[in-house]
N, C-alpha and C positions, 0 to 999 in steps of 0.2 A: 455396486460400489464404483466410485470414480476409478479410472484405469491407473492413474499414476499420481504420486504425491506432488510432483513438480516437473516442469520442463526447464532445461538449462541451455541457454544459447551462449556459447563461448567465442571469444575473438580468436582469430587465427594466431595472432601474436599479442598476448596480454601486455599492455603498456600503460595501464592506468591504475591508480589506487582506488578508483571508484567502482562500486558494485551497485547495479540497479536491480531493484526487486519489485515485483507486482503481486502482492499476497491476496488480492481480492478480485483478480480478473479471471479466475478459473470458471469454466463454463461446461464442465462435463457433468451433466445432470442425468444420472442413470434412471432408468424406468422404475426401478424398485424404490428410489427415493421420491420420485414424482408421484408414484402411486400412494405413498404414505403421507403426503402433504395435503392440506385442505386448500392450497392455493393453485391457481392455474399456472401454465408454463411461462406466462409473462410476469405475473406478480411475484413469483418465486425469484425472479432475476432482479427485482427492484433495488436490492442493496448491493448488487454486483458492480464492481468497477469495470463495466463493459468497455472493451476495446482499449483499455489502458496498455495492455501488453503490446498491442499493435502500434500504439503511439510511440512506444519506446523501443521498438524492435530493431532500430538501427544502432543501438548502443555498442554491440560487438564490432561494428565497423570502425569505432573510435577507440578500440582497445579495452573495452569494459564488458564484463559479463552481464547477462540479464537472466535473473531467476524468476520464473513465472509459476504461479500456483496451478496445480492440476485440478484440485477439488474446488467447487464453488463455495463462496462465503456462507451461503445459507446452510451448507452441510457441515463445514468446519471453518472457524474464523482463525486464520493464521496470525492475525494482529491482536491476539489475546494470549494471556498466560495460560498454560495448560491446566492450571488449577482453578481457573475462573469458571467453575461449574455452577449452573443455575438450578437451585433446589426446586424452583417452580416447574422445571422441565425434566430434570434428571432424577429418577426415582432412587431414593436411598442417600441423597446428598443432603447434608445438614447445612443450615444457614449459619455462617460464621462472620459476623461483622457486616458492615454495609459497604457494598461495592456498587457504585452507580451504574457501571456497565452491565453487570449481572442483573441488577434490580430492574433495569429497563429491557431485559430480555436479550441482551447482546453479549452473552458469555462466549466461551470458546466453542460451544455447540449452541448456536443461536436458537432462541425461542420465537423470535419475530424477525421480519424483514423491515424494509422502510415503512415509515408511518405506523409502526407498531402492529402490523398485520401478523397474526399468529400463523406459524408454519404447520403446527400439529394440532390435533384435537385432543391429545392426551399426553402422557409422559413417556419418556424413553428410559430403558433400563441403563443402569450405570455401566454395564458391560459394553453397551453400544457406544457410549461416549468414550470409554477407554479404548475401544477398538479404533474409532476415528482418530483419536489422538496418536495412537501407536502407529497407524498406517499412513497418516498424512501430516500431522503436526510435527512429530518428532523428526521424520526424514527431511522435511522442508527446512526446519531450523538447524539441523545438523549440517546440511549443505550450505546454508547461508553463513553460518559461523566459519565453515571451512573456506569459503570464498573470501571472507574478510581476513582470515588469517593468512591466506595466500597473498592477497593484495598487500597486506602490511609487511610480509616477509620480503616482497619484491620492491615496494616503494617506500617503506619506512613508516607508513600510516595507511589506514583504510577509511573510506568514506562511503557509507551506505546511503543511497538515495532510494527511499521507500515511496513508491509511486501509487497514487490514489486519485480518485475523482470524487467530486462533491455535487449534490443536487444544485441546480441553478439557484433555487430559493434559499440555499443554506447561508448565503452571505447577504441576504436582503437587508439585514440590520447593521452590516459592517460597511462603513464608508471611509475612504481616505480623506485627508484634509481638503483636497481639491474637489471632493464630491464624487470622485470616480469609484465605481464598484469593483472590488477585487475580483480578478479572474484566476489568480493563483494564490494559494495560502501555503506558506512555508511553516512547518512546525519543528522547533528545536527544543521543546520543553522549556521555553523561556530561557534559553541559553545553556541548559544543562546537558544537552545531548551532542553538541557540536561546538567547535571553536568559532568565535564570532567572525573571524576572517573567512572561514569556509562558507558560512551561511551568507555572508555578504557577497561572495563570488557567485554563489548559486543564484541569489536574488538578482544580481546585475545581469546574469545571462538571460533571465526572463525579461527584465526591463529593457535591455537592448533589443529584444525581439518585439517590443511595443506592447507588452502585457502589463497589466496592473497587478502589483504584488502586495500582499499583506502578510504579517507574521503572527502566528499563534492564536489568531482569532478568526473564526470560531474553532479551529483545530490546531492543537499544540503538539499532537503526536500521542500515540497510545503505547501498547506493549513494545512494539518493535523499536521505536526510538528510545524508550525508557530502558529497555534491556540491552540494546547494542550500543547506545551512545555513551562512550567512555572517553571523552576528550583527553583526560589526564593520561590515558594509555594509548593515545594517538589512534583511537578508533572512534569515528564520528558518525552520527546518524541524523539525517534530515528528512522529514516527511514532506511530500509534495502533494497538494490537493489541487486538481484542475476542474474548473467549472465545466460540467457536462454540456451545458448549453453551447459551448464553443465548437463542439464536434459531433453531437449526437442528438437524436430525438428521444427524449426520456420516456415519453408515453409508449412508444413502440419498441424501444431499445434497439434502434437501428442507427447506423452512421448517418449523419445529416449530409446535406450538399456541401458543407464546409469541411467535412472530415479530411479529405486529402490535402487541402490547402493548409489546414492547421497542423497536420502531420508533417508537412514539409517545413513549416515554420519551426516546429519543435526540433527538427533535425539539427538546426543550427544551435539551439539551446543545449541539446544533448551533447553535441560536440564540445561546446564550451565547458560544460560541467565535467565531462570526462577528462578534459585537459587540466582541470584543477589537480588531478592526481599525477600529472606530469611535473616532476619537481622543477625542471628548468622553466616551464611556463608559469608555474605557481609563483616562483621568485620574481619573474618579470612582471606579473600582474600586481604583486605587492610593492 
């Protein structure tokens, strides 16, 4: 089993309402899990948000915590509801209605990785799914809510930045009016998970860094933004998807020659986003 449910990097002095989280960057693949999959050690990582935790690891320097998954996405998907169980994978689970994520094999315990590649050759017992949820999903989300509650108590609001990466070809069909290809996709559930002024400030941080930004297409946000985005309660959630082609080789799952330069570029973006939670800077920006 993966060693821990999550890793938490805290600032020396919390000073931001922003909480950064990376639910898909876990890379602790225990031998027992690898032995039970029909995929090799590279393919099993194909749906992992590789190195996203490293891209955002400077967040505590700007007063904001960073919560990082311990278990890999292929083992347990922290961006799904705990009841999104796949009857095609989990023995004893009944099909109840149509859930497109579950139907495609991307439930809380995934049946497939990228490009629909099957992880297992058979089914898993329900007790195994429940064990993964209890040991990894529940502690991660309990900690995430506690961080948001703490930020809100300190700053009067909380802003979750849920950090992800997307395959380079994921936005092939999405073009901006000027023909530019999006490099960053922000998801706010079409305005439901965060106040418009917050999403605008997040977008402008990336734009000022020279990056092309799109909203909600092809990714509008999944469980995390839907569950935690409560603008009326001053709890906001924005999903960030970053084109993997900007910093890694997707075939080998290794950082590319551009990794360090892109990480330095993101440092300024992260500083700006963390500052959104500083009330005096927020008022100045507005």
